[in-house]
mmCIF file of the N, C-alpha and C atoms, coordinates in Angstrom:
data_MODEL
# 
_entry.id   MODEL 
# 
loop_
_atom_site.group_PDB 
_atom_site.id 
_atom_site.type_symbol 
_atom_site.label_atom_id 
_atom_site.label_alt_id 
_atom_site.label_comp_id 
_atom_site.label_asym_id 
_atom_site.label_entity_id 
_atom_site.label_seq_id 
_atom_site.pdbx_PDB_ins_code 
_atom_site.Cartn_x 
_atom_site.Cartn_y 
_atom_site.Cartn_z 
_atom_site.occupancy 
_atom_site.B_iso_or_equiv 
_atom_site.pdbx_formal_charge 
_atom_site.auth_seq_id 
_atom_site.auth_comp_id 
_atom_site.auth_asym_id 
_atom_site.auth_atom_id 
_atom_site.pdbx_PDB_model_num 
ATOM 1   N N  . MET A 1 1  ? 29.823 -7.624  6.454   1.00 0.00 ? 1  MET A N  1 
ATOM 2   C CA . MET A 1 1  ? 29.968 -6.387  7.207   1.00 0.00 ? 1  MET A CA 1 
ATOM 3   C C  . MET A 1 1  ? 28.667 -5.624  7.093   1.00 0.00 ? 1  MET A C  1 
ATOM 4   N N  . HIS A 1 2  ? 28.057 -5.323  8.200   1.00 0.00 ? 2  HIS A N  1 
ATOM 5   C CA . HIS A 1 2  ? 26.786 -4.606  8.217   1.00 0.00 ? 2  HIS A CA 1 
ATOM 6   C C  . HIS A 1 2  ? 27.021 -3.107  8.088   1.00 0.00 ? 2  HIS A C  1 
ATOM 7   N N  . GLY A 1 3  ? 26.110 -2.444  7.401   1.00 0.00 ? 3  GLY A N  1 
ATOM 8   C CA . GLY A 1 3  ? 26.209 -1.009  7.194   1.00 0.00 ? 3  GLY A CA 1 
ATOM 9   C C  . GLY A 1 3  ? 25.140 -0.243  7.928   1.00 0.00 ? 3  GLY A C  1 
ATOM 10  N N  . GLY A 1 4  ? 25.153 1.066   7.734   1.00 0.00 ? 4  GLY A N  1 
ATOM 11  C CA . GLY A 1 4  ? 24.246 1.965   8.425   1.00 0.00 ? 4  GLY A CA 1 
ATOM 12  C C  . GLY A 1 4  ? 22.781 1.661   8.200   1.00 0.00 ? 4  GLY A C  1 
ATOM 13  N N  . ALA A 1 5  ? 22.418 1.215   7.012   1.00 0.00 ? 5  ALA A N  1 
ATOM 14  C CA . ALA A 1 5  ? 21.013 0.895   6.747   1.00 0.00 ? 5  ALA A CA 1 
ATOM 15  C C  . ALA A 1 5  ? 20.513 -0.203  7.684   1.00 0.00 ? 5  ALA A C  1 
ATOM 16  N N  . ASP A 1 6  ? 21.387 -1.098  8.094   1.00 0.00 ? 6  ASP A N  1 
ATOM 17  C CA . ASP A 1 6  ? 21.015 -2.152  9.038   1.00 0.00 ? 6  ASP A CA 1 
ATOM 18  C C  . ASP A 1 6  ? 20.828 -1.603  10.446  1.00 0.00 ? 6  ASP A C  1 
ATOM 19  N N  . ARG A 1 7  ? 21.544 -0.524  10.756  1.00 0.00 ? 7  ARG A N  1 
ATOM 20  C CA . ARG A 1 7  ? 21.482 0.070   12.095  1.00 0.00 ? 7  ARG A CA 1 
ATOM 21  C C  . ARG A 1 7  ? 20.436 1.179   12.181  1.00 0.00 ? 7  ARG A C  1 
ATOM 22  N N  . ASN A 1 8  ? 19.873 1.564   11.039  1.00 0.00 ? 8  ASN A N  1 
ATOM 23  C CA . ASN A 1 8  ? 18.900 2.657   10.983  1.00 0.00 ? 8  ASN A CA 1 
ATOM 24  C C  . ASN A 1 8  ? 19.430 3.949   11.599  1.00 0.00 ? 8  ASN A C  1 
ATOM 25  N N  . ASP A 1 9  ? 20.715 4.256   11.299  1.00 0.00 ? 9  ASP A N  1 
ATOM 26  C CA . ASP A 1 9  ? 21.296 5.478   11.848  1.00 0.00 ? 9  ASP A CA 1 
ATOM 27  C C  . ASP A 1 9  ? 21.493 6.571   10.787  1.00 0.00 ? 9  ASP A C  1 
ATOM 28  N N  . GLY A 1 10 ? 20.915 6.377   9.603   1.00 0.00 ? 10 GLY A N  1 
ATOM 29  C CA . GLY A 1 10 ? 20.993 7.387   8.561   1.00 0.00 ? 10 GLY A CA 1 
ATOM 30  C C  . GLY A 1 10 ? 22.293 7.417   7.787   1.00 0.00 ? 10 GLY A C  1 
ATOM 31  N N  . THR A 1 11 ? 23.172 6.441   8.009   1.00 0.00 ? 11 THR A N  1 
ATOM 32  C CA . THR A 1 11 ? 24.441 6.392   7.270   1.00 0.00 ? 11 THR A CA 1 
ATOM 33  C C  . THR A 1 11 ? 24.461 5.153   6.380   1.00 0.00 ? 11 THR A C  1 
ATOM 34  N N  . ASP A 1 12 ? 25.498 5.063   5.537   1.00 0.00 ? 12 ASP A N  1 
ATOM 35  C CA . ASP A 1 12 ? 25.712 3.860   4.745   1.00 0.00 ? 12 ASP A CA 1 
ATOM 36  C C  . ASP A 1 12 ? 27.097 3.272   5.027   1.00 0.00 ? 12 ASP A C  1 
ATOM 37  N N  . ILE A 1 13 ? 27.680 3.641   6.159   1.00 0.00 ? 13 ILE A N  1 
ATOM 38  C CA . ILE A 1 13 ? 29.031 3.209   6.522   1.00 0.00 ? 13 ILE A CA 1 
ATOM 39  C C  . ILE A 1 13 ? 29.024 1.730   6.923   1.00 0.00 ? 13 ILE A C  1 
ATOM 40  N N  . ALA A 1 14 ? 29.978 0.986   6.369   1.00 0.00 ? 14 ALA A N  1 
ATOM 41  C CA . ALA A 1 14 ? 30.183 -0.419  6.731   1.00 0.00 ? 14 ALA A CA 1 
ATOM 42  C C  . ALA A 1 14 ? 31.636 -0.581  7.177   1.00 0.00 ? 14 ALA A C  1 
ATOM 43  N N  . GLY A 1 15 ? 31.946 -0.122  8.351   1.00 0.00 ? 15 GLY A N  1 
ATOM 44  C CA . GLY A 1 15 ? 33.293 -0.242  8.891   1.00 0.00 ? 15 GLY A CA 1 
ATOM 45  C C  . GLY A 1 15 ? 34.254 0.743   8.259   1.00 0.00 ? 15 GLY A C  1 
ATOM 46  N N  . ASP A 1 16 ? 35.510 0.626   8.639   1.00 0.00 ? 16 ASP A N  1 
ATOM 47  C CA . ASP A 1 16 ? 36.559 1.494   8.112   1.00 0.00 ? 16 ASP A CA 1 
ATOM 48  C C  . ASP A 1 16 ? 37.371 0.783   7.036   1.00 0.00 ? 16 ASP A C  1 
ATOM 49  N N  . SER A 1 17 ? 38.061 -0.278  7.429   1.00 0.00 ? 17 SER A N  1 
ATOM 50  C CA . SER A 1 17 ? 38.945 -1.006  6.528   1.00 0.00 ? 17 SER A CA 1 
ATOM 51  C C  . SER A 1 17 ? 38.658 -2.493  6.656   1.00 0.00 ? 17 SER A C  1 
ATOM 52  N N  . ILE A 1 18 ? 38.414 -3.147  5.517   1.00 0.00 ? 18 ILE A N  1 
ATOM 53  C CA . ILE A 1 18 ? 38.112 -4.576  5.492   1.00 0.00 ? 18 ILE A CA 1 
ATOM 54  C C  . ILE A 1 18 ? 39.144 -5.253  4.594   1.00 0.00 ? 18 ILE A C  1 
ATOM 55  N N  . LYS A 1 19 ? 39.742 -6.318  5.074   1.00 0.00 ? 19 LYS A N  1 
ATOM 56  C CA . LYS A 1 19 ? 40.710 -7.077  4.273   1.00 0.00 ? 19 LYS A CA 1 
ATOM 57  C C  . LYS A 1 19 ? 40.298 -8.542  4.294   1.00 0.00 ? 19 LYS A C  1 
ATOM 58  N N  . ILE A 1 20 ? 39.985 -9.074  3.113   1.00 0.00 ? 20 ILE A N  1 
ATOM 59  C CA . ILE A 1 20 ? 39.597 -10.474 2.976   1.00 0.00 ? 20 ILE A CA 1 
ATOM 60  C C  . ILE A 1 20 ? 40.524 -11.084 1.936   1.00 0.00 ? 20 ILE A C  1 
ATOM 61  N N  . HIS A 1 21 ? 41.419 -11.963 2.376   1.00 0.00 ? 21 HIS A N  1 
ATOM 62  C CA . HIS A 1 21 ? 42.401 -12.534 1.451   1.00 0.00 ? 21 HIS A CA 1 
ATOM 63  C C  . HIS A 1 21 ? 42.840 -13.925 1.895   1.00 0.00 ? 21 HIS A C  1 
ATOM 64  N N  . HIS A 1 22 ? 43.282 -14.702 0.923   1.00 0.00 ? 22 HIS A N  1 
ATOM 65  C CA . HIS A 1 22 ? 43.827 -16.045 1.124   1.00 0.00 ? 22 HIS A CA 1 
ATOM 66  C C  . HIS A 1 22 ? 42.840 -16.980 1.828   1.00 0.00 ? 22 HIS A C  1 
ATOM 67  N N  . ASN A 1 23 ? 41.594 -16.997 1.310   1.00 0.00 ? 23 ASN A N  1 
ATOM 68  C CA . ASN A 1 23 ? 40.553 -17.873 1.827   1.00 0.00 ? 23 ASN A CA 1 
ATOM 69  C C  . ASN A 1 23 ? 40.038 -18.786 0.722   1.00 0.00 ? 23 ASN A C  1 
ATOM 70  N N  . SER A 1 24 ? 39.392 -19.866 1.122   1.00 0.00 ? 24 SER A N  1 
ATOM 71  C CA . SER A 1 24 ? 38.685 -20.754 0.197   1.00 0.00 ? 24 SER A CA 1 
ATOM 72  C C  . SER A 1 24 ? 37.205 -20.705 0.545   1.00 0.00 ? 24 SER A C  1 
ATOM 73  N N  . PHE A 1 25 ? 36.364 -20.398 -0.446  1.00 0.00 ? 25 PHE A N  1 
ATOM 74  C CA . PHE A 1 25 ? 34.917 -20.326 -0.253  1.00 0.00 ? 25 PHE A CA 1 
ATOM 75  C C  . PHE A 1 25 ? 34.272 -21.428 -1.079  1.00 0.00 ? 25 PHE A C  1 
ATOM 76  N N  . CYS A 1 26 ? 33.679 -22.399 -0.409  1.00 0.00 ? 26 CYS A N  1 
ATOM 77  C CA . CYS A 1 26 ? 33.186 -23.592 -1.089  1.00 0.00 ? 26 CYS A CA 1 
ATOM 78  C C  . CYS A 1 26 ? 31.668 -23.671 -1.221  1.00 0.00 ? 26 CYS A C  1 
ATOM 79  N N  . ALA A 1 27 ? 30.909 -22.931 -0.447  1.00 0.00 ? 27 ALA A N  1 
ATOM 80  C CA . ALA A 1 27 ? 29.449 -22.985 -0.503  1.00 0.00 ? 27 ALA A CA 1 
ATOM 81  C C  . ALA A 1 27 ? 28.955 -22.113 -1.649  1.00 0.00 ? 27 ALA A C  1 
ATOM 82  N N  . THR A 1 28 ? 28.440 -22.725 -2.700  1.00 0.00 ? 28 THR A N  1 
ATOM 83  C CA . THR A 1 28 ? 28.004 -21.966 -3.876  1.00 0.00 ? 28 THR A CA 1 
ATOM 84  C C  . THR A 1 28 ? 26.516 -21.620 -3.844  1.00 0.00 ? 28 THR A C  1 
ATOM 85  N N  . SER A 1 29 ? 25.787 -22.112 -2.866  1.00 0.00 ? 29 SER A N  1 
ATOM 86  C CA . SER A 1 29 ? 24.354 -21.829 -2.800  1.00 0.00 ? 29 SER A CA 1 
ATOM 87  C C  . SER A 1 29 ? 24.064 -20.440 -2.223  1.00 0.00 ? 29 SER A C  1 
ATOM 88  N N  . VAL A 1 30 ? 25.084 -19.788 -1.673  1.00 0.00 ? 30 VAL A N  1 
ATOM 89  C CA . VAL A 1 30 ? 24.967 -18.435 -1.128  1.00 0.00 ? 30 VAL A CA 1 
ATOM 90  C C  . VAL A 1 30 ? 26.181 -17.620 -1.570  1.00 0.00 ? 30 VAL A C  1 
ATOM 91  N N  . ARG A 1 31 ? 26.058 -16.303 -1.481  1.00 0.00 ? 31 ARG A N  1 
ATOM 92  C CA . ARG A 1 31 ? 27.222 -15.460 -1.765  1.00 0.00 ? 31 ARG A CA 1 
ATOM 93  C C  . ARG A 1 31 ? 28.261 -15.669 -0.680  1.00 0.00 ? 31 ARG A C  1 
ATOM 94  N N  . ALA A 1 32 ? 29.504 -15.668 -1.061  1.00 0.00 ? 32 ALA A N  1 
ATOM 95  C CA . ALA A 1 32 ? 30.581 -15.857 -0.095  1.00 0.00 ? 32 ALA A CA 1 
ATOM 96  C C  . ALA A 1 32 ? 30.805 -14.593 0.726   1.00 0.00 ? 32 ALA A C  1 
ATOM 97  N N  . ILE A 1 33 ? 30.717 -13.431 0.087   1.00 0.00 ? 33 ILE A N  1 
ATOM 98  C CA . ILE A 1 33 ? 31.005 -12.162 0.753   1.00 0.00 ? 33 ILE A CA 1 
ATOM 99  C C  . ILE A 1 33 ? 29.919 -11.156 0.401   1.00 0.00 ? 33 ILE A C  1 
ATOM 100 N N  . VAL A 1 34 ? 29.366 -10.504 1.422   1.00 0.00 ? 34 VAL A N  1 
ATOM 101 C CA . VAL A 1 34 ? 28.411 -9.415  1.211   1.00 0.00 ? 34 VAL A CA 1 
ATOM 102 C C  . VAL A 1 34 ? 28.819 -8.253  2.120   1.00 0.00 ? 34 VAL A C  1 
ATOM 103 N N  . ILE A 1 35 ? 29.129 -7.130  1.523   1.00 0.00 ? 35 ILE A N  1 
ATOM 104 C CA . ILE A 1 35 ? 29.423 -5.903  2.261   1.00 0.00 ? 35 ILE A CA 1 
ATOM 105 C C  . ILE A 1 35 ? 28.142 -5.079  2.213   1.00 0.00 ? 35 ILE A C  1 
ATOM 106 N N  . ARG A 1 36 ? 27.544 -4.818  3.358   1.00 0.00 ? 36 ARG A N  1 
ATOM 107 C CA . ARG A 1 36 ? 26.224 -4.180  3.406   1.00 0.00 ? 36 ARG A CA 1 
ATOM 108 C C  . ARG A 1 36 ? 26.342 -2.690  3.726   1.00 0.00 ? 36 ARG A C  1 
ATOM 109 N N  . GLY A 1 37 ? 27.060 -1.991  2.879   1.00 0.00 ? 37 GLY A N  1 
ATOM 110 C CA . GLY A 1 37 ? 27.289 -0.565  3.027   1.00 0.00 ? 37 GLY A CA 1 
ATOM 111 C C  . GLY A 1 37 ? 28.594 -0.211  2.334   1.00 0.00 ? 37 GLY A C  1 
ATOM 112 N N  . ARG A 1 38 ? 29.163 0.971   2.652   1.00 0.00 ? 38 ARG A N  1 
ATOM 113 C CA . ARG A 1 38 ? 30.424 1.415   2.042   1.00 0.00 ? 38 ARG A CA 1 
ATOM 114 C C  . ARG A 1 38 ? 31.445 1.635   3.153   1.00 0.00 ? 38 ARG A C  1 
ATOM 115 N N  . PRO A 1 39 ? 32.590 0.939   3.082   1.00 0.00 ? 39 PRO A N  1 
ATOM 116 C CA . PRO A 1 39 ? 33.652 1.180   4.060   1.00 0.00 ? 39 PRO A CA 1 
ATOM 117 C C  . PRO A 1 39 ? 34.175 2.614   3.918   1.00 0.00 ? 39 PRO A C  1 
ATOM 118 N N  . THR A 1 40 ? 34.536 3.243   5.026   1.00 0.00 ? 40 THR A N  1 
ATOM 119 C CA . THR A 1 40 ? 35.033 4.617   4.938   1.00 0.00 ? 40 THR A CA 1 
ATOM 120 C C  . THR A 1 40 ? 36.395 4.676   4.244   1.00 0.00 ? 40 THR A C  1 
ATOM 121 N N  . GLU A 1 41 ? 37.224 3.645   4.417   1.00 0.00 ? 41 GLU A N  1 
ATOM 122 C CA . GLU A 1 41 ? 38.532 3.601   3.752   1.00 0.00 ? 41 GLU A CA 1 
ATOM 123 C C  . GLU A 1 41 ? 38.470 2.686   2.534   1.00 0.00 ? 41 GLU A C  1 
ATOM 124 N N  . SER A 1 42 ? 38.438 1.376   2.765   1.00 0.00 ? 42 SER A N  1 
ATOM 125 C CA . SER A 1 42 ? 38.372 0.436   1.647   1.00 0.00 ? 42 SER A CA 1 
ATOM 126 C C  . SER A 1 42 ? 38.073 -0.977  2.132   1.00 0.00 ? 42 SER A C  1 
ATOM 127 N N  . ALA A 1 43 ? 37.593 -1.788  1.206   1.00 0.00 ? 43 ALA A N  1 
ATOM 128 C CA . ALA A 1 43 ? 37.469 -3.225  1.402   1.00 0.00 ? 43 ALA A CA 1 
ATOM 129 C C  . ALA A 1 43 ? 38.309 -3.860  0.303   1.00 0.00 ? 43 ALA A C  1 
ATOM 130 N N  . ASP A 1 44 ? 39.321 -4.607  0.691   1.00 0.00 ? 44 ASP A N  1 
ATOM 131 C CA . ASP A 1 44 ? 40.219 -5.257  -0.258  1.00 0.00 ? 44 ASP A CA 1 
ATOM 132 C C  . ASP A 1 44 ? 39.963 -6.751  -0.222  1.00 0.00 ? 44 ASP A C  1 
ATOM 133 N N  . ILE A 1 45 ? 39.545 -7.295  -1.365  1.00 0.00 ? 45 ILE A N  1 
ATOM 134 C CA . ILE A 1 45 ? 39.220 -8.713  -1.487  1.00 0.00 ? 45 ILE A CA 1 
ATOM 135 C C  . ILE A 1 45 ? 40.128 -9.284  -2.565  1.00 0.00 ? 45 ILE A C  1 
ATOM 136 N N  . HIS A 1 46 ? 41.124 -10.066 -2.153  1.00 0.00 ? 46 HIS A N  1 
ATOM 137 C CA . HIS A 1 46 ? 42.120 -10.555 -3.115  1.00 0.00 ? 46 HIS A CA 1 
ATOM 138 C C  . HIS A 1 46 ? 42.691 -11.913 -2.692  1.00 0.00 ? 46 HIS A C  1 
ATOM 139 N N  . HIS A 1 47 ? 43.239 -12.611 -3.653  1.00 0.00 ? 47 HIS A N  1 
ATOM 140 C CA . HIS A 1 47 ? 43.902 -13.905 -3.457  1.00 0.00 ? 47 HIS A CA 1 
ATOM 141 C C  . HIS A 1 47 ? 43.009 -14.922 -2.722  1.00 0.00 ? 47 HIS A C  1 
ATOM 142 N N  . ASN A 1 48 ? 41.740 -14.973 -3.108  1.00 0.00 ? 48 ASN A N  1 
ATOM 143 C CA . ASN A 1 48 ? 40.806 -15.953 -2.568  1.00 0.00 ? 48 ASN A CA 1 
ATOM 144 C C  . ASN A 1 48 ? 40.435 -16.954 -3.656  1.00 0.00 ? 48 ASN A C  1 
ATOM 145 N N  . TRP A 1 49 ? 39.969 -18.110 -3.243  1.00 0.00 ? 49 TRP A N  1 
ATOM 146 C CA . TRP A 1 49 ? 39.477 -19.116 -4.180  1.00 0.00 ? 49 TRP A CA 1 
ATOM 147 C C  . TRP A 1 49 ? 37.991 -19.309 -3.925  1.00 0.00 ? 49 TRP A C  1 
ATOM 148 N N  . PHE A 1 50 ? 37.195 -19.050 -4.950  1.00 0.00 ? 50 PHE A N  1 
ATOM 149 C CA . PHE A 1 50 ? 35.750 -19.207 -4.888  1.00 0.00 ? 50 PHE A CA 1 
ATOM 150 C C  . PHE A 1 50 ? 35.342 -20.363 -5.791  1.00 0.00 ? 50 PHE A C  1 
ATOM 151 N N  . LEU A 1 51 ? 34.521 -21.273 -5.295  1.00 0.00 ? 51 LEU A N  1 
ATOM 152 C CA . LEU A 1 51 ? 33.962 -22.312 -6.157  1.00 0.00 ? 51 LEU A CA 1 
ATOM 153 C C  . LEU A 1 51 ? 32.873 -21.734 -7.059  1.00 0.00 ? 51 LEU A C  1 
ATOM 154 N N  . HIS A 1 52 ? 32.443 -20.512 -6.792  1.00 0.00 ? 52 HIS A N  1 
ATOM 155 C CA . HIS A 1 52 ? 31.482 -19.836 -7.658  1.00 0.00 ? 52 HIS A CA 1 
ATOM 156 C C  . HIS A 1 52 ? 32.145 -19.584 -9.012  1.00 0.00 ? 52 HIS A C  1 
ATOM 157 N N  . THR A 1 53 ? 31.439 -19.870 -10.081 1.00 0.00 ? 53 THR A N  1 
ATOM 158 C CA . THR A 1 53 ? 32.000 -19.579 -11.396 1.00 0.00 ? 53 THR A CA 1 
ATOM 159 C C  . THR A 1 53 ? 31.536 -18.218 -11.911 1.00 0.00 ? 53 THR A C  1 
ATOM 160 N N  . ASP A 1 54 ? 30.564 -17.621 -11.240 1.00 0.00 ? 54 ASP A N  1 
ATOM 161 C CA . ASP A 1 54 ? 30.073 -16.291 -11.584 1.00 0.00 ? 54 ASP A CA 1 
ATOM 162 C C  . ASP A 1 54 ? 30.516 -15.324 -10.492 1.00 0.00 ? 54 ASP A C  1 
ATOM 163 N N  . THR A 1 55 ? 31.358 -14.356 -10.840 1.00 0.00 ? 55 THR A N  1 
ATOM 164 C CA . THR A 1 55 ? 31.893 -13.435 -9.839  1.00 0.00 ? 55 THR A CA 1 
ATOM 165 C C  . THR A 1 55 ? 30.795 -12.648 -9.127  1.00 0.00 ? 55 THR A C  1 
ATOM 166 N N  . ASN A 1 56 ? 29.708 -12.330 -9.819  1.00 0.00 ? 56 ASN A N  1 
ATOM 167 C CA . ASN A 1 56 ? 28.617 -11.577 -9.202  1.00 0.00 ? 56 ASN A CA 1 
ATOM 168 C C  . ASN A 1 56 ? 27.856 -12.388 -8.157  1.00 0.00 ? 56 ASN A C  1 
ATOM 169 N N  . LYS A 1 57 ? 27.988 -13.700 -8.212  1.00 0.00 ? 57 LYS A N  1 
ATOM 170 C CA . LYS A 1 57 ? 27.339 -14.540 -7.202  1.00 0.00 ? 57 LYS A CA 1 
ATOM 171 C C  . LYS A 1 57 ? 28.289 -14.852 -6.049  1.00 0.00 ? 57 LYS A C  1 
ATOM 172 N N  . ALA A 1 58 ? 29.542 -14.455 -6.169  1.00 0.00 ? 58 ALA A N  1 
ATOM 173 C CA . ALA A 1 58 ? 30.521 -14.695 -5.116  1.00 0.00 ? 58 ALA A CA 1 
ATOM 174 C C  . ALA A 1 58 ? 30.628 -13.506 -4.164  1.00 0.00 ? 58 ALA A C  1 
ATOM 175 N N  . VAL A 1 59 ? 30.647 -12.287 -4.712  1.00 0.00 ? 59 VAL A N  1 
ATOM 176 C CA . VAL A 1 59 ? 30.845 -11.076 -3.914  1.00 0.00 ? 59 VAL A CA 1 
ATOM 177 C C  . VAL A 1 59 ? 29.784 -10.051 -4.280  1.00 0.00 ? 59 VAL A C  1 
ATOM 178 N N  . ALA A 1 60 ? 29.207 -9.403  -3.261  1.00 0.00 ? 60 ALA A N  1 
ATOM 179 C CA . ALA A 1 60 ? 28.198 -8.377  -3.511  1.00 0.00 ? 60 ALA A CA 1 
ATOM 180 C C  . ALA A 1 60 ? 28.346 -7.234  -2.518  1.00 0.00 ? 60 ALA A C  1 
ATOM 181 N N  . GLN A 1 61 ? 27.848 -6.078  -2.931  1.00 0.00 ? 61 GLN A N  1 
ATOM 182 C CA . GLN A 1 61 ? 27.750 -4.922  -2.043  1.00 0.00 ? 61 GLN A CA 1 
ATOM 183 C C  . GLN A 1 61 ? 26.313 -4.425  -2.112  1.00 0.00 ? 61 GLN A C  1 
ATOM 184 N N  . THR A 1 62 ? 25.684 -4.233  -0.952  1.00 0.00 ? 62 THR A N  1 
ATOM 185 C CA . THR A 1 62 ? 24.307 -3.768  -0.902  1.00 0.00 ? 62 THR A CA 1 
ATOM 186 C C  . THR A 1 62 ? 24.221 -2.494  -0.071  1.00 0.00 ? 62 THR A C  1 
ATOM 187 N N  . ASN A 1 63 ? 23.118 -1.794  -0.183  1.00 0.00 ? 63 ASN A N  1 
ATOM 188 C CA . ASN A 1 63 ? 22.812 -0.584  0.585   1.00 0.00 ? 63 ASN A CA 1 
ATOM 189 C C  . ASN A 1 63 ? 23.680 0.624   0.225   1.00 0.00 ? 63 ASN A C  1 
ATOM 190 N N  . ALA A 1 64 ? 24.736 0.452   -0.533  1.00 0.00 ? 64 ALA A N  1 
ATOM 191 C CA . ALA A 1 64 ? 25.613 1.543   -0.967  1.00 0.00 ? 64 ALA A CA 1 
ATOM 192 C C  . ALA A 1 64 ? 26.611 0.960   -1.957  1.00 0.00 ? 64 ALA A C  1 
ATOM 193 N N  . THR A 1 65 ? 27.392 1.810   -2.577  1.00 0.00 ? 65 THR A N  1 
ATOM 194 C CA . THR A 1 65 ? 28.442 1.336   -3.475  1.00 0.00 ? 65 THR A CA 1 
ATOM 195 C C  . THR A 1 65 ? 29.719 2.129   -3.222  1.00 0.00 ? 65 THR A C  1 
ATOM 196 N N  . GLY A 1 66 ? 30.843 1.520   -3.575  1.00 0.00 ? 66 GLY A N  1 
ATOM 197 C CA . GLY A 1 66 ? 32.116 2.216   -3.529  1.00 0.00 ? 66 GLY A CA 1 
ATOM 198 C C  . GLY A 1 66 ? 33.078 1.699   -2.481  1.00 0.00 ? 66 GLY A C  1 
ATOM 199 N N  . ASN A 1 67 ? 34.331 2.069   -2.679  1.00 0.00 ? 67 ASN A N  1 
ATOM 200 C CA . ASN A 1 67 ? 35.445 1.751   -1.788  1.00 0.00 ? 67 ASN A CA 1 
ATOM 201 C C  . ASN A 1 67 ? 35.709 0.250   -1.647  1.00 0.00 ? 67 ASN A C  1 
ATOM 202 N N  . ILE A 1 68 ? 35.424 -0.507  -2.710  1.00 0.00 ? 68 ILE A N  1 
ATOM 203 C CA . ILE A 1 68 ? 35.736 -1.937  -2.706  1.00 0.00 ? 68 ILE A CA 1 
ATOM 204 C C  . ILE A 1 68 ? 36.699 -2.235  -3.855  1.00 0.00 ? 68 ILE A C  1 
ATOM 205 N N  . ASN A 1 69 ? 37.764 -2.950  -3.529  1.00 0.00 ? 69 ASN A N  1 
ATOM 206 C CA . ASN A 1 69 ? 38.756 -3.375  -4.514  1.00 0.00 ? 69 ASN A CA 1 
ATOM 207 C C  . ASN A 1 69 ? 38.753 -4.898  -4.552  1.00 0.00 ? 69 ASN A C  1 
ATOM 208 N N  . ILE A 1 70 ? 38.430 -5.448  -5.729  1.00 0.00 ? 70 ILE A N  1 
ATOM 209 C CA . ILE A 1 70 ? 38.362 -6.900  -5.895  1.00 0.00 ? 70 ILE A CA 1 
ATOM 210 C C  . ILE A 1 70 ? 39.321 -7.288  -7.009  1.00 0.00 ? 70 ILE A C  1 
ATOM 211 N N  . GLY A 1 71 ? 40.247 -8.201  -6.729  1.00 0.00 ? 71 GLY A N  1 
ATOM 212 C CA . GLY A 1 71 ? 41.173 -8.629  -7.766  1.00 0.00 ? 71 GLY A CA 1 
ATOM 213 C C  . GLY A 1 71 ? 42.044 -9.785  -7.327  1.00 0.00 ? 71 GLY A C  1 
ATOM 214 N N  . ARG A 1 72 ? 42.622 -10.434 -8.308  1.00 0.00 ? 72 ARG A N  1 
ATOM 215 C CA . ARG A 1 72 ? 43.540 -11.551 -8.108  1.00 0.00 ? 72 ARG A CA 1 
ATOM 216 C C  . ARG A 1 72 ? 42.893 -12.694 -7.326  1.00 0.00 ? 72 ARG A C  1 
ATOM 217 N N  . ASN A 1 73 ? 41.590 -12.910 -7.584  1.00 0.00 ? 73 ASN A N  1 
ATOM 218 C CA . ASN A 1 73 ? 40.862 -14.036 -7.015  1.00 0.00 ? 73 ASN A CA 1 
ATOM 219 C C  . ASN A 1 73 ? 40.691 -15.095 -8.087  1.00 0.00 ? 73 ASN A C  1 
ATOM 220 N N  . GLN A 1 74 ? 40.344 -16.289 -7.674  1.00 0.00 ? 74 GLN A N  1 
ATOM 221 C CA . GLN A 1 74 ? 40.112 -17.378 -8.603  1.00 0.00 ? 74 GLN A CA 1 
ATOM 222 C C  . GLN A 1 74 ? 38.668 -17.851 -8.453  1.00 0.00 ? 74 GLN A C  1 
ATOM 223 N N  . TYR A 1 75 ? 37.951 -17.916 -9.578  1.00 0.00 ? 75 TYR A N  1 
ATOM 224 C CA . TYR A 1 75 ? 36.548 -18.342 -9.599  1.00 0.00 ? 75 TYR A CA 1 
ATOM 225 C C  . TYR A 1 75 ? 36.459 -19.579 -10.480 1.00 0.00 ? 75 TYR A C  1 
ATOM 226 N N  . THR A 1 76 ? 36.595 -20.740 -9.879  1.00 0.00 ? 76 THR A N  1 
ATOM 227 C CA . THR A 1 76 ? 36.630 -21.976 -10.648 1.00 0.00 ? 76 THR A CA 1 
ATOM 228 C C  . THR A 1 76 ? 36.417 -23.178 -9.735  1.00 0.00 ? 76 THR A C  1 
ATOM 229 N N  . THR A 1 77 ? 35.952 -24.255 -10.294 1.00 0.00 ? 77 THR A N  1 
ATOM 230 C CA . THR A 1 77 ? 35.812 -25.481 -9.507  1.00 0.00 ? 77 THR A CA 1 
ATOM 231 C C  . THR A 1 77 ? 37.144 -26.225 -9.394  1.00 0.00 ? 77 THR A C  1 
ATOM 232 N N  . GLU A 1 78 ? 38.091 -25.886 -10.241 1.00 0.00 ? 78 GLU A N  1 
ATOM 233 C CA . GLU A 1 78 ? 39.414 -26.508 -10.210 1.00 0.00 ? 78 GLU A CA 1 
ATOM 234 C C  . GLU A 1 78 ? 40.409 -25.516 -9.619  1.00 0.00 ? 78 GLU A C  1 
ATOM 235 N N  . ARG A 1 79 ? 40.970 -25.867 -8.497  1.00 0.00 ? 79 ARG A N  1 
ATOM 236 C CA . ARG A 1 79 ? 41.914 -24.951 -7.854  1.00 0.00 ? 79 ARG A CA 1 
ATOM 237 C C  . ARG A 1 79 ? 43.311 -25.135 -8.436  1.00 0.00 ? 79 ARG A C  1 
ATOM 238 N N  . THR A 1 80 ? 43.866 -24.045 -8.909  1.00 0.00 ? 80 THR A N  1 
ATOM 239 C CA . THR A 1 80 ? 45.250 -24.050 -9.362  1.00 0.00 ? 80 THR A CA 1 
ATOM 240 C C  . THR A 1 80 ? 45.973 -22.924 -8.626  1.00 0.00 ? 80 THR A C  1 
ATOM 241 N N  . VAL A 1 81 ? 47.169 -23.174 -8.225  1.00 0.00 ? 81 VAL A N  1 
ATOM 242 C CA . VAL A 1 81 ? 47.918 -22.188 -7.482  1.00 0.00 ? 81 VAL A CA 1 
ATOM 243 C C  . VAL A 1 81 ? 48.408 -21.106 -8.441  1.00 0.00 ? 81 VAL A C  1 
ATOM 244 N N  . LYS A 1 82 ? 48.083 -19.856 -8.096  1.00 0.00 ? 82 LYS A N  1 
ATOM 245 C CA . LYS A 1 82 ? 48.520 -18.721 -8.901  1.00 0.00 ? 82 LYS A CA 1 
ATOM 246 C C  . LYS A 1 82 ? 49.082 -17.674 -7.954  1.00 0.00 ? 82 LYS A C  1 
ATOM 247 N N  . ASP A 1 83 ? 49.943 -16.850 -8.481  1.00 0.00 ? 83 ASP A N  1 
ATOM 248 C CA . ASP A 1 83 ? 50.465 -15.735 -7.684  1.00 0.00 ? 83 ASP A CA 1 
ATOM 249 C C  . ASP A 1 83 ? 49.481 -14.590 -7.740  1.00 0.00 ? 83 ASP A C  1 
# 
């Protein structure tokens, strides 16, 4: 999600509401998710499977901080079903 810094409009807004859930991210050579600003409401990232073993290399926020909720994800090369 691109934010205001990318648009050069003087804001750091990256959309209103972002929901990323129930996905499998297999490419470990790049970050799976990058939010490039701050959502006005929230970004909820949950119930995903990342082959990344380092959470900081799986999800990032740039150009601003805040309004991101990350939880109940799996960061492992072995997928196990969890609630």
